[in-house]
N, C-alpha and C positions, 0 to 999 in steps of 0.2 A: 504494500500500500504506500510505502514511503516514496516509491518512484513515480506516483501519480502527481501531476502538476496541473494547476488551473490558474487562470487570470485572477488577480486579486479582486477586481471589481465584480466579476461574476460570482465569486465565492461569497463576498460580502452581501450581495443581493440574495443569493440562494439560501443563506442561513438567516435571512431576515434582519440583518443589522441596518440595512437601508431599505426603504420602501420600493425603490426602483433601481434598475441598473444604471440609469442615467444619473441619479443622485450619487451612487457609489463612484461613478466615473468622475463626476464633478468634484467630489471630495478628494479624490486622488490628484486631480489637476491642480487643486488649490493647495496641495501639500498637507492635507489633514490626515493622511494615512501614512504611517511610518513603520519601518521594521528596524528596531534599534534606533540609530540616529539618522539613517538614510530615508528620504522620502520615497514612497513607492509611486510609480506611474500605474495607470489602470492596466496596462499590459504586462506588468511584472508577474512572474509565476511564483506561486507559493506551494508548499508541500505540507504534509502533516508534521507537526512539531514546531512549526514557525510561530513566533510571537509577533502580534501586530498591535500597534498603538494607533488609536483613532481619536480625533478630536471631533466631537459631535454634540451640538446643543449646549456648549459650554462645559462639557465633561471630557476628561482625558480617560478614555476607555482602553483597556488592555485585554486582548484575547489570545488564547493559545489554540492553534488549529489542531483538532483531533482527527478529523475526517474530511476528505475532499469530496464535495458533491458539486454537480454542475447544473442541476435543475432545482428550482425553488420548491421547497417542501413546507409542510405545515410546521407551526412553531414547536409542537411536541417532537417532531422528527428532526428538527434543526438543532434542538438543544444539545444532544450528545455530540454534535459535530465540532463544538468548541468549548473551552473552559473560559469563563469570565474571570479574569484575574484583576479586575478593577478593584482598588482598595475601597473599603466601606467609607472611609473619610472622604474620598473623592465623590462618591455618590450622595453623601449627605452634606456636601459643602454649601449648597444654597440654603438648605434648611438651617444650618448653623449660622450662616452669615446674616440671614434675614430676621432671625429671632430678635425682637425688640428694637430693630434698627429704624424702620420707617413704615409708613402706611402703604398699602398696595396702590398701584397706579389707578388713577381715577380720571374720568372724563367730565367735562362740564355738563351739568344736567340739561337734558333736552337735545343733546347732540347725537344721541343714539350710539349704535355700535360703530367701531372703526371700520372704514372701508378696507378692502383688500390691499389697496396701495398703502394706506396708513399703517396697517398691520405689518406689511413687509418692510416698510421703512423703519419701524420700531425694532423688528427682529434683526435687521441689518445693523442698526445702531448697537444693539446688545451684543451681537456677534463680534463687532469691532473691539469692544471692551474686553471680552474674554480671549480673543485672539492675541491681543497684546501680551497677555500673561504667558501664553504657551509658546508662541513663536518669537523667540528673542534671538534670531539668527544674525 
């Protein structure tokens, strides 16, 4: 099994770390997928036993590849294909940081929900803040 190889973007999509293969490819292009200190391109091949670091949604996730699969499977079948090595402190960092700090984001009454454009601009702004912490190249 260790001689099987697959593209990193395809594997990330197949084990449901990203919702689409396009999003996995974009993460690779932006340099959010690393193996050790080197950034992985979408076409890089991975094998079982490799450790992959992913920056997604403000979190630094770490996975160990257990099994190579090429087709998207259900979440219950995808779970044994990797070990989630992300520290608990990393997963709880937002909860720890926000406790007692500030009130949640609010909109002016009567303005309704944010539009898709406004929501994307806000997410982009938040991503820039978290990217500065992780990518100090």
